[in-house]
N, C-alpha and C positions, 0 to 999 in steps of 0.2 A: 246598556244591555240592549241587544238586538229584539226588536218588538216581536220578531217571527218566532224567536225561541223563548218567549215568556209564557208562562202557563196562563190561560189554556191554548194551546197550540195546535196548528192543524198538521197532524201526523203525516197525511199522504202528501200534502205540499212539501214539508221537509224532507221527506224521502225523495220526492223528484228534484228538488232543487238544492240538494247537498252541496253539490261541487261549486255553484255560485256563491252559496253563502259562505261556505268555507273560504272562497277567495278574499271574500269581503272580510271575514273575521281575521283573517291572517296580516291584514293590513294595521290591525290594531297595535298601539304601542305599548311597550313595557310587558309583553308576554312572559310569563312564568315557565320555564320549561320543566316538565316532570316525566318520568319514564313509567308507562303504565303496562303492566303485563296483564293479559286477558287469556285467563286458562279456562277455554270452554269444554262443556259436556255436550254442546251442539253447535251448529253453525252460529258463528260470532261476527262475520265481516259487517253486515249492517250495523250490528251493535256497535261495532268499533267505529263505524263512519258518524253514526248519531252522538255516540259519547264525545267524539271529537268536536262535533259543532258546539255541544252545550259546554264543554270545558273551555274551548276558546273563548266563547261568551263570557264566561266566568273569569277571563284573564290568564288562563292556563294553556299553554302550549304543550298538547301530549305527543310524545314519542311512544310508538306501540311496539310491544311484543304481541304476537297473537298466535296462540297454539293451533295445530292443525285439528279438524273435526274431532273431538271427542278423545284428544290427547292430554287433557288436563292432569290427570294422576301421573301418566308417564313424564310428562315435563316437569312435573313438581318433585317426583321422587327420583329420578335418575339425572345424570348430568346432561345439561343441555347448554352448549357453547354460546348459541345465541342469546339465549336469556340471561346466561351469566354475564356476558359481556355488555348487555342493556343495564345491569345494576338496577332494578326496577325501584322506584320509590313508593310505587303501590302495586300490589296484586290483586286482581279481581277474579274471582272463581265464579263462572257463570254456569252452574248445575240447575237442574230442575227435577221433578219427580220422575222424568224419564232416565235419570241416572241412578235411580235405586234398582239394585241389581236384583232383589227378592222381596217379595211381600208374604205376609203370612197365608198359609193354607188353613181353610175352614176346619181341617181335621188336627191342626197343630195343638199340643198343649201349651199352657201359658209359660211353661219354662222354655219350649222351643222357640215361642215368639220373642220372649224376652233374649234368648241368645241370637236371634236373627236381628232384633234390634241393635244389640251391641254390636254384633258383625257389620252393620250397615255405618253404624257411628265411627267405628275404630278405623274403617276405610277412610273417612274424612279426617279423623283427628291424628293419624300418624303423617297425612300429608300436611296437614296445618303445622305440626310441630318440626317437620322437615324443613317447610318454607321459612318458618320462623329462624329457625338455627342456621339457615343458608343465607337468606337475604335481610333479615333484621329490618323489614319494612311493615308498613300496615297492610293487613290482609282483609280484603272485603269478600264475603262469602253470603252467597244466595241460601235463604231457607228454601222449603220446599212449598210451593203451591198444591192445595188441594187436588184429588184426582178428578178427572172430568166425568166419572161416571162412579155411582155408589152400588156396589152388588147387593149390600144389605139394606139398601135404602136408608131411612133414618138411624137405623140401628148400626150403620157404618161407623157413626160417630164414637159409639160408647163401646162396642164389642172389640176385644182386643185382636180379632182377625180381620176387622175392617181395615181397608186402605187410609180412610180418613183418620180413623183412631193412631194408625202406625205413623203416618205423616206428623200428626200432632206430637206423639210422643218423641219422635226423632227429631222434630223441630226444636223441642224443649232440651234435649241433650246439646243440640247446637248453641242455645242460648246458656245453657249452664258453662260450657266451653267459653263462651264470649264474657261472661261474667268474671271467669277466673283468670283471663288472659288479656293484658293490656296490647293496645294496637291490633285488636281482632274485632270486626265490624260486620254486624248482620245485616245484609240487604235484604229487606222484608218483600220478597216478591209474592209471598202467601196475602199480603195486604193489597198489593198491587193489582194483582188477579182478580181478588174479589171486588175490588173498586173499579177494575174496568169492566169486569163482568166475566166470571169464569168460563162461562159457555164460549163467549168469543175468543178471550184471551188461549184458551186450550184446544182451540179448533183442530182436530186431527189432520186436517188437510195439509196443514203446514209442517208437520213432523214427517209424514210420509213422504210428501212431495220434495221438500227442502231440508229437512231435519233441522228446522227450527223448533224450540222449545215453545213457541208462544206464536200468535199472528203476527203479520207483517207489520199492520198498523198500530199494534201495541209496543213495538219496538222503541219508538222515540219516548214513550212513558217510561220505559224500563232504564233508557240510557240517561235520561234525565235525572231520574232518582238516583242512579249510580253517581253521576256527576255532582249531584248534592253532597253526598257523602265525601268526596274528593276535595270539593272545594272548601268544605268545612274544616277538613284536614289541614288545608294551608291558609286558614285564616280569611277565607273569603265570604264567611257569613255577614249578614247585616247585622247592625249592633242597636238599631233604634227604629222606633215608630214616630211619625209626623202625622197626627191624626186630625181630621175635620171634626167639627161636632154636629151642627144641624144636619139632620138626615144622615148621619154617619155614625155617632155614637147614640143617638137618640132620634125618634121619628118628630119632625116638626122643627120650626125655626123659633128658638127661644125668645128672639127679641120682638117677633109679632105674635105667635101664640101665647106665650107667658108660660112660666115654668109649670104651672098646674095643669097645663093642656099637653105637655110633651108626651109621646110615646115612650115609656119606658117602665119596666115593672110586671107584675103578675095580673093586671086588671084587664088587659087587652092582648090578643093574640099577637098583634105588631110589637106591643110592649114586651112582651115575651122573648121575641126574635132579637131585639135590640140589648135586652138584658143578658141574654146568652152571648152576643157578640162581646159586650163588656165583660163578661167572665172569661172569654177566651183571651182577650187581651190583658186582663190582669193575672192571667196564669204564667204570661210571658215574663213578667217581673221576676219571677222565680228563677227562669233561665237567665237572668242578667240583662234582657232586652229593656232598653230605656224607653219609657212611654212619654210622649210630648204632644202638644197641642199646637196646631197652626189653623186658626181660624178667623174668617172675616166677621168680625163681632166687636160689640163692646165688652170691655174687660168685665164690667159689672154684670152683664148679661151671661157672659161665658161661665163665670163663677157660680152666679145662680143655677145654672143648668147643670153643672157639676156637682153641686151640693144637693141635687134633688133626692129627697129621702128614699125613693126607690133605685137610685142609681147604684151601681156596682163600684164605679171608679167615681174616686173623689179627688179633690185638688192634690193632696199630698200624694196621689198615685204618680203624680207627674214631674219630672224634672224641670222641665221648661213649659210655661203656657203663653203663647203669642196669640192675643185675642185683641185685633186692632185692624185698620182699613187699609194697611200697607199690602202690595202684592205678596202673596204667599211664596213665590219664588226668592223674594228677598228676605222674607221672615225665615225660610228654610235655610238659607246660605248663614245669616246671622247667628240663627241656632247653632248651626254646624260649628261656627267660629267659637262661640260662646263655651261649647261643650268640648272643645279642643278634638273634633271629629270631622272626617271629610262628609261633603254632602251626600256622597253615594253609599254612606254607612246607614243612610234612613231609608225606610220604606213609607212612602207617600199614601196615605189613605183617604180618599174624598169621595163621595157619592157624585161630585158634579163633574161631567166629563170635560168641560171647558177647562175647568182648574186643573185637572189631570194633564190636558194637552199642553198646559203653559209650563207646567213643572217639566214634563219632556222636553220642551223646546230650550227653556231658559236654564234649567239644571240638568244636563244631560249626565247621565251615569245613574241616577237616581231610579229606583226601581217603582213601577207606578202601575199596580195591579188593576185590570179591568175588573172590578168588584162586582158589577152588575146590580141585581136587586138584593136588598139587605137579607133576605135569605140565604144569600149564596155568598156572603162577605168570608165566612170561615171557610167554606170549600176552596174558594179560589186562593185566598192568602196561605192557607195550610199547605196544600198542594203545590204552591210555588216554591216551597223549601227554602226561604228565605233565613231560616233561623235552625237548619238541620243541626242537631245534638250528637257530635261525637264524643267530647268530653265535656264534664261537667265537674267544675272545681268548687270550693268553698268561695273563691273570689267571685265567681258568676253569682252566687246568692247573694253576695254583698254589694253587687256592681250598683245598684239603684242607691243603696245607703251610702256607698263612696261618692256617687256624683252629687248628693244632697249634702254631703259634707264638705264637698268643694265649693258649693254655693255659698254654705257657711263662712269658709275660709276668705271667700270675695268678700262678704259684708264686713268682716273684720278687717281686712286689708284697708277698706275705705276709711276705717277709722284712725289710721296711722300716717303720720307725715311721713316717716323714714320707712323706706322698704325692708332695710335690714333689720329695724325695729320690730317690725310685722312678723318677719321669719323668726326672730328669737320666741315672739310671743307664742308661735305654735307649739313651742317645747317638743320639736322633733326628734324622734330617736330612729336611728337607722340601724340596720343589720347587714352588713357586707361580709359574705364568706364564699369559700368555693362551693360548687354544685353538691348537694347533698339528694339522697332518694327522696326525701319528703316531699322536694319541689321539683323535681323531675318532669312531671305531667304538666305544671305551670309554666315551667321554663321552655318546655316544647310549644306550648299553647302560645306564649307571649312573642316567640320567634316569629310566628306564624301570623300574628295578628297585627304586630307593629308595622307600620309602613311609613309614618311620617317622622318621627325620632328613630331613625333606624340607617346608619351609615353605609350597609353593604346590601341590606334587604335579604341576605342569605337566609334560606328557611332549613329548619331542622325537624325531623321526626323526633318522638321520645326516644327510640333506639339510636339516632345520631348523638342526641344529647348525653345518653347514658355511655356511648362509646368515647365522646370527646372527655367525659367527667373522668374516666378511668386511664386516659392515655397521658402518661408523663411528659409528653411533648407539648401538652396545652396547659395553659393558665385559664381558669375560669371565675367568675364571680357572679354572684346573683346580689341583688340589693332590695331589702324590704324597708318600707317607710311608713311610720307611724307618727301621730301627733294627739294633740288633746282633743281633738274631733274624732279620732278613730284610726283604724289600720288600714293602709292602702294595698298590704300585701306585696307580694314579688312585683316590683315594678321596673326594674331594670336588669341588664344582662350583659356580660362582656366575655367574649372568648378569643384568645390570643394564641397562637402557635409560636412555640420556641424555634429560631431558625438561626442563619447566620454561619460562616465557617467556624466560628469559634462558640457557636450556640449561646451568643450574648445580645441576639436581638429578638423581640417579640413582635410579631405580624399579627395585626388586629384582623380576625376573621369576622367578628360579630360585635357591633356596640349598639345597644338599642334602649330606649327608655318609654314607657308608658306616658302618653301626653297627659294623662290626668295628674302627673306631678311635675308639669312643667314649671319652670321658674322658681324651684324652690331649693335649688343648689345640690340637687341629688347627684347630677351628672359630675360636678366637681369632688362630691363625697367618694365616687367611684373611681374618678381619676387618682386620687390621694391612695385609696387602697391598692389599685392597680400599681401603682409605682411601688409601694411598700412590698407587695409581693413579686413583683418583678425583681426588685433589689435583692430580696432573698434568695431568688432562683440565679442571681449571678447575671441578670440582663442588665445592659448597658444603654442599649436604644429601644424604643417602641416606635412601631412603623405603623401608620394610620392609613385607611384606604376609605377614599367617598366615592360611590357610584351613584351617580344621579338619577333619579326616576322622576315620574311626574308628581310624586306624593312626598319626597323627602327633601325638597328645597330647604326646610327651614334648618337643616343640620349642615349645609353647604358650607358653612364657616366654623363648624364646630370644634375641630382640630386646633384652628388659629386661636380660638377663645380659650384653648387649654394650654396653648405655649408652644405647639408643634410648628415646625418649618414645612413651608408646602416646598416638595423637591420636583415635582414634575406634574403637568396636565397634559391630557392628550385631547384630541378635537371632539370628543364626545363628552368633554367635562369631567372624566375620570380624574381624581387627584390623588397623590401620594403625599404623605407627610411624615417627618421625623421629629423625634423628642428623645434628646440626650439626657439620660437619667444621671443628675450628679449628686454629692454628697451634700449640696446645698439646696436640695429641693424644698421648698416651703409648701405647706399645705394650702390649699385653694379655698376650702369652705370651713366655716367656724360657726355655724347656727345649728348644725345636726349633730347631735351625741350619737356617733357610730360605734357600736358592739360594746356599749355600756353595760348591756346586760344580755349576754350572748346564752341563749337556750342550749341544750344538749344537741338539737336538731341542727343548731346553728354551725355546729363544729364540723369543718369540712375540708377539702381537699386543699 
């Protein structure tokens, strides 16, 4: 991550140096190309430039369509060859309260105001419906910021004739639409404007001089916020915290000051600040964010501090606790390896600037927020957008529990001499079926989050997944896995397209698996079911593809292990593999009970 683009950033510097920063970021390896349409109700050129920087920093190479000034509605509602040829992956509609065509008059009746509200809402709703029907991709829509003046003063918020009241009610209609429609996301410029300072944000000078809906210096903040939604859609969120203890989770040094003298709890103002920070971190567990400790401490002292009677976070809230005198960089890399995560999946939080500098140098790619004073820890982390929520599934709620179950499995494994006996002892049950509506959201989420065990790293929106599932030319499989410790949910995805002159070949477009079920034979179970389904469809050959990235080296030999034969390899390491299906195919796994008890929702294509 580029340090200049981490929050809090210098907006004026970014606006001045955008070209040189862009040139530097374009040299980053493994960028994921995405087509972004910006439909603007005001001037958007600088927004596009800033959005490009932040997306490049998050590993996304954007290719843009940008509407002409205030042509957002026309471009959405009528044929536009340039936009259609782009085939957008994401559409961002940048409108503001300047695009509200009419506000209530003081003499309007309640019925007239309601009619006006419906008119303004329908102007947008018909556009959203048209875009969804035409492009089948995620839509990001600004809500409306509050007006920069209040004709009725404080009454403007409560009176139906007030602009503040009207905008509040119109925003709620937008939120209702978002609740009722998947792949529709609200970009909350109302919060951004308030956070930035509404008076500065809405400075009329910029509208009348340049037709900017916000002041120039606020543009990077807006673009950064939009980029957080987009990177979340494509699996670029962080997954875990790596947290220091002393003067980070509590005030004081537990080994020197003693547990009883730590600043935590309601007795002092500083203790309250640290308590609020611990509450903020604990709330992330429900989002599926993993909490971990990396501390230079004696293990005994660390556990004593975490068991402080006034502490919010207890040892059981953490997946991994590394309290020792090893370099924190080494502990962080080891922790990532143990949890089957990449180091850059962690957010490193430490009050010590020297430790932060070491992590930046020794473990590049790990975000290290400049948290400042403890009173500002939440502010900096929250506005950095590390864990932007676009989809929240049942698996997210259960993620911490799943990782703890994995730790229990590891302890059990140590007690067995034979690995196969260990696998059998888990009493694993798998469900492998064609894609079904109940799992579409999770399947799309998994395609965008899985980087290591992913043969082609192709990304799919939920609309893409739904289209593939209904296409007779595709064979799809999802795999769920549970055992005596718990249910891992949907952990593996396979998508193949039927091809060949005789339609007897299956070309693998996607094969991925969550790393939390590595070495459990689930990949072999998926292969067995894929062969069965392919045979039933008259397929005689499966063609597999491996496209190497910096993150998926672990599956370089995956097809060889499945019995495929490599038929080609280019200079970039891209390989093609073939597997001839014969009547003598023998199943590869014998430790998972697959489809032994299929539920109704498991019956699929």
